[in-house]
C-alpha positions in Angstrom: -70.9 -28.4 82.3 -68.4 -27.8 85.1 -64.7 -27.2 84.2 -63.8 -30.3 86.2 -66.1 -32.4 83.9 -63.9 -31.3 81.0 -60.8 -32.3 82.8 -62.2 -35.7 83.7 -63.3 -36.2 80.1 -59.8 -35.3 78.8 -58.1 -37.7 81.2 -60.6 -40.5 80.5 -60.0 -40.1 76.7 -56.3 -40.1 77.1 -56.1 -43.3 79.3 -58.9 -45.2 77.5 -56.6 -47.5 75.5 -53.5 -47.4 77.8 -52.4 -49.8 80.4 -51.5 -48.4 83.8 -49.5 -51.1 85.6 -48.8 -49.3 88.9 -50.1 -46.5 91.0 -46.9 -44.6 90.5 -47.7 -44.2 86.8 -50.9 -42.2 87.4 -49.3 -38.7 88.0 -47.4 -39.0 84.6 -50.6 -40.2 82.9 -52.6 -37.3 84.3 -49.9 -34.7 83.4 -49.7 -35.9 79.9 -53.5 -36.2 79.3 -53.4 -32.6 77.9 -50.5 -30.9 76.1 -52.2 -27.8 74.6 -52.1 -25.1 75.8 -49.9 -26.9 78.4 -49.8 -30.1 80.4 -51.9 -30.4 83.5 -50.1 -29.6 86.7 -50.5 -32.6 89.0 -49.8 -32.3 92.8 -49.1 -35.6 94.3 -50.4 -35.8 97.8 -49.4 -38.1 100.6 -51.1 -39.1 103.8 -49.8 -36.1 105.7 -51.4 -33.7 103.3 -55.0 -34.6 104.4 -56.3 -32.6 107.4 -59.0 -33.4 109.9 -61.4 -30.6 109.0 -64.4 -32.3 110.6 -63.0 -32.3 114.1 -61.6 -28.8 113.6 -65.0 -27.5 112.6 -66.7 -29.2 115.5 -64.3 -27.4 117.9 -65.2 -24.1 116.2 -68.9 -24.2 115.4 -71.7 -23.9 118.0 -73.4 -27.2 118.7 -76.7 -25.9 117.1 -74.9 -25.0 113.8 -74.5 -28.1 111.6 -72.7 -28.2 108.3 -73.2 -31.2 105.9 -69.7 -31.2 104.4 -70.6 -33.8 101.7 -73.3 -31.4 100.3 -71.2 -28.3 100.3 -70.7 -26.9 96.8 -69.2 -23.4 97.3 -67.0 -22.1 100.2 -65.4 -18.7 100.2 -62.5 -17.7 102.5 -60.9 -14.3 102.2 -57.6 -13.5 103.9 -58.0 -11.1 106.8 -61.8 -11.5 106.8 -63.4 -13.5 109.5 -66.6 -14.2 107.5 -66.8 -17.6 105.8 -69.5 -17.9 103.2 -70.8 -21.2 101.9 -73.7 -22.7 100.0 -75.0 -26.1 99.1 -75.8 -25.4 95.4 -73.9 -24.0 92.5 -76.6 -21.7 91.3 -77.0 -18.0 92.4 -80.5 -18.7 93.8 -79.0 -21.3 96.2 -79.3 -20.3 99.9 -76.1 -18.5 101.1 -74.8 -19.1 104.7 -72.2 -17.1 106.6 -70.2 -17.8 109.7 -68.4 -15.1 111.6 -65.3 -16.9 112.9 -64.4 -14.0 115.3 -67.8 -14.5 117.0 -67.5 -18.2 117.3 -64.0 -18.3 118.9 -65.0 -17.6 122.5 -63.1 -19.9 124.8 -59.4 -20.2 125.3 -59.5 -23.8 124.3 -61.2 -23.0 121.0 -58.7 -20.1 120.4 -55.8 -22.6 120.9 -57.4 -25.0 118.4 -57.8 -22.3 115.8 -54.3 -20.9 116.2 -52.9 -24.5 115.9 -55.1 -25.3 113.0 -56.5 -28.7 111.9 -54.6 -31.8 112.8 -53.5 -34.3 110.2 -56.2 -36.8 109.4 -53.8 -39.8 109.2 -50.8 -40.5 111.4 -49.3 -42.9 108.9 -49.8 -44.2 105.4 -53.0 -46.1 105.0 -52.7 -49.9 104.8 -54.3 -52.4 102.5 -56.3 -55.2 103.8 -54.5 -58.5 104.0 -56.9 -60.0 101.4 -56.2 -57.2 98.9 -52.4 -57.5 99.5 -52.5 -61.3 98.9 -54.5 -60.7 95.6 -51.7 -58.3 94.5 -49.0 -60.8 95.5 -50.8 -63.4 93.5 -50.9 -61.2 90.4 -47.2 -60.6 90.8 -46.4 -64.3 91.4 -48.4 -65.2 88.2 -46.5 -62.5 86.3 -49.8 -60.8 85.3 -48.1 -57.6 86.6 -44.7 -57.1 84.9 -41.6 -57.8 87.0 -40.5 -54.2 87.1 -43.6 -53.2 89.1 -43.5 -56.1 91.7 -41.4 -54.1 94.2 -43.9 -51.3 94.2 -46.8 -53.7 95.0 -44.9 -56.0 97.4 -43.7 -53.0 99.5 -47.2 -51.7 100.1 -48.2 -51.6 103.8 -50.9 -54.1 104.8 -52.5 -55.3 107.9 -54.9 -58.2 108.8 -57.0 -55.8 110.9 -57.8 -53.5 108.0 -61.3 -54.0 106.8 -61.6 -54.4 103.0 -64.3 -51.7 102.6 -64.6 -48.0 102.1 -64.7 -45.7 105.1 -68.0 -44.6 106.6 -69.3 -41.3 105.2 -71.5 -38.5 106.5 -73.9 -38.8 103.6 -76.9 -39.6 105.9 -76.3 -36.6 108.2 -79.0 -34.0 108.4 -78.2 -30.3 107.9 
């Protein structure tokens, strides 16, 4: 069992018989899911905290070197060491791969990208689809969501051009 499985189990047990009315309540629920030896430390992220590592890696890595990011299980970076180690399995007998970042950074363009770092993945807060927003509005209008949470839901950004589906993934990519 992975340590993260224990965390998920603890959180699931804590919230099992509780009602969470709004997204803003989740950080408090997660923090309070455990109190011994101490509460969980929850870092709330916003859209600006997510970086575009895929484009960054494509600028760095040779075309012949493909990394299936969805299958990565272990990645090791060490300060002041240009060697990045990674593997696709958790077990010691899993194949280990290494990339020498000093060797890869050849051109001035790539060096500028590396010095600058990855760019933010999103330029603004993600919007809900219009259909999803209307469903939330309807729940508020019927008072199925308590009044004190209406403003949180009604102030969510939405757009009719947003598709009501999950984003495409790289799951089908070959190594």
